[in-house]
N, CA, C and O atoms as a GROMACS GRO file, in nm:
protein
  348
    1MET      N    1  -3.539   5.667  25.155
    1MET     CA    2  -3.539   5.735  25.294
    1MET      C    3  -3.455   5.886  25.218
    1MET      O    4  -3.347   5.900  25.162
    2GLU      N    5  -3.556   5.969  25.248
    2GLU     CA    6  -3.497   6.084  25.201
    2GLU      C    7  -3.459   6.236  25.286
    2GLU      O    8  -3.553   6.263  25.360
    3PHE      N    9  -3.369   6.322  25.292
    3PHE     CA   10  -3.337   6.363  25.383
    3PHE      C   11  -3.375   6.488  25.326
    3PHE      O   12  -3.438   6.492  25.220
    4LYS      N   13  -3.336   6.608  25.399
    4LYS     CA   14  -3.383   6.752  25.329
    4LYS      C   15  -3.286   6.796  25.444
    4LYS      O   16  -3.272   6.779  25.566
    5ILE      N   17  -3.226   6.865  25.336
    5ILE     CA   18  -3.077   6.886  25.430
    5ILE      C   19  -3.139   7.085  25.448
    5ILE      O   20  -3.093   7.182  25.389
    6LEU      N   21  -3.195   7.082  25.497
    6LEU     CA   22  -3.184   7.247  25.619
    6LEU      C   23  -3.105   7.339  25.623
    6LEU      O   24  -3.132   7.451  25.579
    7ASN      N   25  -2.971   7.303  25.686
    7ASN     CA   26  -2.870   7.460  25.666
    7ASN      C   27  -2.732   7.291  25.719
    7ASN      O   28  -2.750   7.177  25.761
    8GLY      N   29  -2.606   7.377  25.682
    8GLY     CA   30  -2.519   7.283  25.735
    8GLY      C   31  -2.380   7.358  25.663
    8GLY      O   32  -2.384   7.458  25.590
    9SER      N   33  -2.247   7.273  25.710
    9SER     CA   34  -2.118   7.361  25.635
    9SER      C   35  -2.028   7.192  25.732
    9SER      O   36  -2.057   7.085  25.785
   10LYS      N   37  -1.908   7.284  25.696
   10LYS     CA   38  -1.921   7.107  25.740
   10LYS      C   39  -1.858   7.014  25.807
   10LYS      O   40  -1.827   6.898  25.776
   11ASP      N   41  -1.833   7.112  25.962
   11ASP     CA   42  -1.861   7.004  26.111
   11ASP      C   43  -2.022   7.033  26.143
   11ASP      O   44  -2.029   7.021  26.265
   12GLU      N   45  -2.114   7.054  26.109
   12GLU     CA   46  -2.262   7.089  26.155
   12GLU      C   47  -2.420   7.057  26.069
   12GLU      O   48  -2.496   7.154  26.062
   13MET      N   49  -2.443   6.994  26.038
   13MET     CA   50  -2.536   7.022  25.959
   13MET      C   51  -2.697   6.982  26.049
   13MET      O   52  -2.694   6.957  26.170
   14GLU      N   53  -2.794   6.982  25.990
   14GLU     CA   54  -2.941   7.011  25.997
   14GLU      C   55  -3.000   6.968  25.859
   14GLU      O   56  -3.001   7.032  25.754
   15ALA      N   57  -3.067   6.796  25.897
   15ALA     CA   58  -3.137   6.748  25.752
   15ALA      C   59  -3.293   6.666  25.905
   15ALA      O   60  -3.307   6.597  26.006
   16GLN      N   61  -3.356   6.742  25.813
   16GLN     CA   62  -3.533   6.696  25.823
   16GLN      C   63  -3.493   6.524  25.694
   16GLN      O   64  -3.453   6.505  25.579
   17ILE      N   65  -3.536   6.448  25.802
   17ILE     CA   66  -3.633   6.276  25.816
   17ILE      C   67  -3.786   6.238  25.810
   17ILE      O   68  -3.870   6.244  25.899
   18GLU      N   69  -3.797   6.202  25.694
   18GLU     CA   70  -3.901   6.133  25.704
   18GLU      C   71  -3.956   6.031  25.843
   18GLU      O   72  -4.051   5.957  25.817
   19ASN      N   73  -3.918   6.029  25.939
   19ASN     CA   74  -4.030   6.007  26.007
   19ASN      C   75  -3.951   5.921  26.150
   19ASN      O   76  -3.860   5.839  26.137
   20LEU      N   77  -4.014   5.965  26.287
   20LEU     CA   78  -3.888   5.962  26.401
   20LEU      C   79  -3.768   5.850  26.438
   20LEU      O   80  -3.653   5.855  26.483
   21THR      N   81  -3.899   5.702  26.374
   21THR     CA   82  -3.818   5.574  26.347
   21THR      C   83  -3.621   5.564  26.321
   21THR      O   84  -3.521   5.518  26.377
   22LEU      N   85  -3.658   5.636  26.208
   22LEU     CA   86  -3.528   5.659  26.165
   22LEU      C   87  -3.438   5.769  26.186
   22LEU      O   88  -3.330   5.774  26.127
   23ALA      N   89  -3.478   5.858  26.266
   23ALA     CA   90  -3.399   5.949  26.344
   23ALA      C   91  -3.344   5.928  26.434
   23ALA      O   92  -3.222   5.938  26.438
   24GLU      N   93  -3.445   5.881  26.571
   24GLU     CA   94  -3.359   5.814  26.660
   24GLU      C   95  -3.283   5.675  26.615
   24GLU      O   96  -3.173   5.682  26.669
   25LEU      N   97  -3.289   5.585  26.562
   25LEU     CA   98  -3.168   5.512  26.498
   25LEU      C   99  -3.015   5.574  26.433
   25LEU      O  100  -2.899   5.536  26.452
   26LEU      N  101  -3.076   5.694  26.344
   26LEU     CA  102  -2.967   5.737  26.305
   26LEU      C  103  -2.904   5.812  26.440
   26LEU      O  104  -2.786   5.786  26.464
   27ARG      N  105  -2.968   5.894  26.521
   27ARG     CA  106  -2.913   5.962  26.665
   27ARG      C  107  -2.839   5.821  26.729
   27ARG      O  108  -2.716   5.829  26.726
   28VAL      N  109  -2.906   5.663  26.800
   28VAL     CA  110  -2.819   5.611  26.807
   28VAL      C  111  -2.695   5.580  26.776
   28VAL      O  112  -2.593   5.563  26.842
   29TYR      N  113  -2.730   5.574  26.631
   29TYR     CA  114  -2.527   5.520  26.515
   29TYR      C  115  -2.451   5.624  26.605
   29TYR      O  116  -2.381   5.592  26.702
   30LEU      N  117  -2.484   5.821  26.540
   30LEU     CA  118  -2.392   5.879  26.477
   30LEU      C  119  -2.380   5.899  26.667
   30LEU      O  120  -2.262   5.928  26.647
   31ASN      N  121  -2.389   5.906  26.766
   31ASN     CA  122  -2.422   5.936  26.875
   31ASN      C  123  -2.209   5.830  26.930
   31ASN      O  124  -2.108   5.864  26.991
   32ASN      N  125  -2.275   5.658  26.829
   32ASN     CA  126  -2.181   5.586  26.824
   32ASN      C  127  -1.975   5.621  26.782
   32ASN      O  128  -1.860   5.579  26.797
   33ASP      N  129  -2.057   5.726  26.725
   33ASP     CA  130  -1.886   5.732  26.564
   33ASP      C  131  -1.819   5.798  26.723
   33ASP      O  132  -1.906   5.806  26.810
   34SER      N  133  -1.689   5.840  26.764
   34SER     CA  134  -1.617   5.875  26.816
   34SER      C  135  -1.602   6.054  26.782
   34SER      O  136  -1.584   6.148  26.858
   35SER      N  137  -1.618   6.046  26.624
   35SER     CA  138  -1.583   6.193  26.599
   35SER      C  139  -1.718   6.308  26.591
   35SER      O  140  -1.746   6.425  26.564
   36VAL      N  141  -1.760   6.207  26.627
   36VAL     CA  142  -1.973   6.273  26.630
   36VAL      C  143  -1.919   6.367  26.771
   36VAL      O  144  -1.826   6.315  26.833
   37THR      N  145  -1.970   6.501  26.824
   37THR     CA  146  -1.932   6.546  26.915
   37THR      C  147  -2.048   6.582  27.004
   37THR      O  148  -2.038   6.583  27.127
   38PHE      N  149  -2.218   6.626  26.901
   38PHE     CA  150  -2.348   6.609  26.910
   38PHE      C  151  -2.415   6.552  26.765
   38PHE      O  152  -2.398   6.594  26.650
   39ALA      N  153  -2.503   6.435  26.816
   39ALA     CA  154  -2.693   6.433  26.724
   39ALA      C  155  -2.759   6.411  26.790
   39ALA      O  156  -2.746   6.315  26.866
   40ALA      N  157  -2.896   6.518  26.788
   40ALA     CA  158  -3.069   6.443  26.815
   40ALA      C  159  -3.124   6.533  26.741
   40ALA      O  160  -3.096   6.636  26.680
   41TRP      N  161  -3.262   6.423  26.780
   41TRP     CA  162  -3.343   6.488  26.710
   41TRP      C  163  -3.434   6.614  26.794
   41TRP      O  164  -3.447   6.640  26.913
   42LYS      N  165  -3.491   6.678  26.664
   42LYS     CA  166  -3.645   6.741  26.723
   42LYS      C  167  -3.709   6.736  26.660
   42LYS      O  168  -3.682   6.716  26.541
   43ARG      N  169  -3.906   6.761  26.736
   43ARG     CA  170  -3.978   6.856  26.655
   43ARG      C  171  -4.090   6.937  26.650
   43ARG      O  172  -4.198   6.922  26.707
   44GLU      N  173  -4.054   7.022  26.579
   44GLU     CA  174  -4.196   7.119  26.708
   44GLU      C  175  -4.282   7.104  26.684
   44GLU      O  176  -4.336   7.200  26.628
   45HIS      N  177  -4.365   6.982  26.703
   45HIS     CA  178  -4.545   6.935  26.644
   45HIS      C  179  -4.509   6.822  26.632
   45HIS      O  180  -4.408   6.775  26.579
   46PRO      N  181  -4.628   6.756  26.705
   46PRO     CA  182  -4.600   6.551  26.661
   46PRO      C  183  -4.628   6.560  26.465
   46PRO      O  184  -4.575   6.483  26.386
   47THR      N  185  -4.710   6.658  26.434
   47THR     CA  186  -4.734   6.641  26.311
   47THR      C  187  -4.605   6.655  26.192
   47THR      O  188  -4.613   6.611  26.077
   48GLU      N  189  -4.489   6.726  26.247
   48GLU     CA  190  -4.443   6.797  26.146
   48GLU      C  191  -4.294   6.611  26.145
   48GLU      O  192  -4.275   6.508  26.210
   49LYS      N  193  -4.250   6.668  26.051
   49LYS     CA  194  -4.134   6.541  26.020
   49LYS      C  195  -4.004   6.554  26.124
   49LYS      O  196  -3.938   6.654  26.096
   50PRO      N  197  -3.953   6.481  26.232
   50PRO     CA  198  -3.822   6.518  26.249
   50PRO      C  199  -3.692   6.609  26.209
   50PRO      O  200  -3.654   6.613  26.092
   51ILE      N  201  -3.644   6.663  26.285
   51ILE     CA  202  -3.515   6.734  26.262
   51ILE      C  203  -3.353   6.678  26.305
   51ILE      O  204  -3.323   6.691  26.423
   52ILE      N  205  -3.288   6.638  26.246
   52ILE     CA  206  -3.180   6.590  26.332
   52ILE      C  207  -3.047   6.602  26.281
   52ILE      O  208  -2.997   6.556  26.178
   53SER      N  209  -2.972   6.714  26.423
   53SER     CA  210  -2.911   6.769  26.432
   53SER      C  211  -2.788   6.732  26.448
   53SER      O  212  -2.780   6.703  26.568
   54ILE      N  213  -2.626   6.708  26.368
   54ILE     CA  214  -2.511   6.672  26.389
   54ILE      C  215  -2.390   6.797  26.399
   54ILE      O  216  -2.363   6.888  26.320
   55LYS      N  217  -2.345   6.768  26.502
   55LYS     CA  218  -2.178   6.864  26.523
   55LYS      C  219  -2.072   6.748  26.534
   55LYS      O  220  -2.085   6.659  26.618
   56THR      N  221  -1.979   6.752  26.455
   56THR     CA  222  -1.819   6.690  26.452
   56THR      C  223  -1.686   6.756  26.483
   56THR      O  224  -1.686   6.879  26.472
   57LYS      N  225  -1.587   6.704  26.514
   57LYS     CA  226  -1.501   6.723  26.537
   57LYS      C  227  -1.399   6.653  26.440
   57LYS      O  228  -1.453   6.548  26.403
   58GLY      N  229  -1.300   6.664  26.394
   58GLY     CA  230  -1.234   6.541  26.276
   58GLY      C  231  -1.282   6.464  26.154
   58GLY      O  232  -1.212   6.383  26.094
   59LYS      N  233  -1.396   6.492  26.124
   59LYS     CA  234  -1.526   6.449  26.025
   59LYS      C  235  -1.580   6.496  25.949
   59LYS      O  236  -1.667   6.554  26.014
   60THR      N  237  -1.595   6.516  25.857
   60THR     CA  238  -1.743   6.617  25.794
   60THR      C  239  -1.872   6.548  25.833
   60THR      O  240  -1.865   6.425  25.826
   61ALA      N  241  -2.017   6.612  25.882
   61ALA     CA  242  -2.099   6.550  25.934
   61ALA      C  243  -2.172   6.500  25.849
   61ALA      O  244  -2.208   6.386  25.880
   62LYS      N  245  -2.212   6.537  25.751
   62LYS     CA  246  -2.229   6.458  25.573
   62LYS      C  247  -2.179   6.284  25.582
   62LYS      O  248  -2.243   6.179  25.588
   63LYS      N  249  -1.992   6.325  25.578
   63LYS     CA  250  -1.945   6.157  25.620
   63LYS      C  251  -1.968   6.149  25.699
   63LYS      O  252  -2.079   6.120  25.655
   64ALA      N  253  -1.986   6.143  25.833
   64ALA     CA  254  -2.075   6.113  25.990
   64ALA      C  255  -2.254   6.025  25.956
   64ALA      O  256  -2.302   5.940  26.031
   65LEU      N  257  -2.294   6.057  25.879
   65LEU     CA  258  -2.406   6.015  25.813
   65LEU      C  259  -2.467   5.937  25.744
   65LEU      O  260  -2.575   5.878  25.748
   66GLY      N  261  -2.277   5.956  25.603
   66GLY     CA  262  -2.347   5.841  25.586
   66GLY      C  263  -2.234   5.690  25.631
   66GLY      O  264  -2.208   5.596  25.556
   67ASP      N  265  -2.180   5.711  25.788
   67ASP     CA  266  -2.160   5.639  25.855
   67ASP      C  267  -2.257   5.608  25.844
   67ASP      O  268  -2.321   5.561  25.750
   68ALA      N  269  -2.287   5.641  25.978
   68ALA     CA  270  -2.435   5.688  26.062
   68ALA      C  271  -2.497   5.479  25.953
   68ALA      O  272  -2.505   5.362  25.991
   69ILE      N  273  -2.529   5.572  25.784
   69ILE     CA  274  -2.648   5.533  25.743
   69ILE      C  275  -2.594   5.345  25.711
   69ILE      O  276  -2.668   5.249  25.726
   70ALA      N  277  -2.444   5.339  25.666
   70ALA     CA  278  -2.398   5.228  25.639
   70ALA      C  279  -2.350   5.155  25.744
   70ALA      O  280  -2.240   5.100  25.751
   71ALA      N  281  -2.405   5.155  25.797
   71ALA     CA  282  -2.338   5.148  25.947
   71ALA      C  283  -2.485   5.037  26.003
   71ALA      O  284  -2.481   4.918  26.036
   72ALA      N  285  -2.614   5.137  25.994
   72ALA     CA  286  -2.736   5.079  26.019
   72ALA      C  287  -2.826   5.006  25.903
   72ALA      O  288  -2.946   4.980  25.903
   73THR      N  289  -2.718   4.982  25.796
   73THR     CA  290  -2.796   4.862  25.711
   73THR      C  291  -2.747   4.724  25.695
   73THR      O  292  -2.791   4.621  25.644
   74LYS      N  293  -2.579   4.778  25.792
   74LYS     CA  294  -2.537   4.658  25.740
   74LYS      C  295  -2.573   4.592  25.890
   74LYS      O  296  -2.534   4.476  25.904
   75ASP      N  297  -2.638   4.649  25.995
   75ASP     CA  298  -2.657   4.516  26.136
   75ASP      C  299  -2.796   4.485  26.089
   75ASP      O  300  -2.826   4.373  26.129
   76LEU      N  301  -2.920   4.558  26.000
   76LEU     CA  302  -3.019   4.517  25.943
   76LEU      C  303  -3.021   4.383  25.868
   76LEU      O  304  -3.077   4.275  25.890
   77ASP      N  305  -2.921   4.440  25.748
   77ASP     CA  306  -2.938   4.340  25.651
   77ASP      C  307  -2.798   4.196  25.772
   77ASP      O  308  -2.733   4.112  25.710
   78LYS      N  309  -2.793   4.201  25.845
   78LYS     CA  310  -2.729   4.103  25.960
   78LYS      C  311  -2.854   4.063  25.996
   78LYS      O  312  -2.872   3.946  25.963
   79VAL      N  313  -2.966   4.124  26.060
   79VAL     CA  314  -3.022   4.064  26.149
   79VAL      C  315  -3.136   3.957  26.080
   79VAL      O  316  -3.194   3.854  26.113
   80GLU      N  317  -3.128   4.059  25.951
   80GLU     CA  318  -3.276   3.987  25.805
   80GLU      C  319  -3.268   3.912  25.782
   80GLU      O  320  -3.364   3.846  25.743
   81ALA      N  321  -3.098   3.846  25.792
   81ALA     CA  322  -3.032   3.734  25.662
   81ALA      C  323  -3.015   3.637  25.823
   81ALA      O  324  -2.943   3.546  25.782
   82ASP      N  325  -3.040   3.603  25.988
   82ASP     CA  326  -2.976   3.623  26.054
   82ASP      C  327  -3.154   3.527  26.089
   82ASP      O  328  -3.174   3.410  26.123
   83PHE      N  329  -3.242   3.631  26.063
   83PHE     CA  330  -3.437   3.620  26.067
   83PHE      C  331  -3.421   3.460  25.992
   83PHE      O  332  -3.421   3.350  26.049
   84LYS      N  333  -3.410   3.487  25.869
   84LYS     CA  334  -3.424   3.426  25.723
   84LYS      C  335  -3.374   3.268  25.724
   84LYS      O  336  -3.419   3.180  25.650
   85LYS      N  337  -3.260   3.251  25.837
   85LYS     CA  338  -3.198   3.093  25.862
   85LYS      C  339  -3.321   3.078  25.972
   85LYS      O  340  -3.230   3.077  26.055
   86LEU      N  341  -3.446   3.065  26.055
   86LEU     CA  342  -3.480   3.068  26.077
   86LEU      C  343  -3.575   2.972  26.061
   86LEU      O  344  -3.591   2.865  26.120
   87LYS      N  345  -3.638   3.026  25.970
   87LYS     CA  346  -3.746   2.957  25.937
   87LYS      C  347  -3.664   2.803  25.868
   87LYS      O  348  -3.732   2.710  25.825
   0.00000   0.00000   0.00000
């Protein structure tokens, strides 16, 4: 997964993400974090990569993004393990 940081400060960040599925997944996990005050994605045109915007209070935007990635990865690993048990 690649991110291109477009601009950012301690509490705010905009990053370009590879695809819309990852942008939406991260938006959901970021909005579950109580220190995130705003998380949304946008794209100017359907042929362009989405840009996720994050605003936080009490935690850096970079840390919030890292925590969202870690939580999503943990949940997806659990789903994969549960799926393998079904075989």
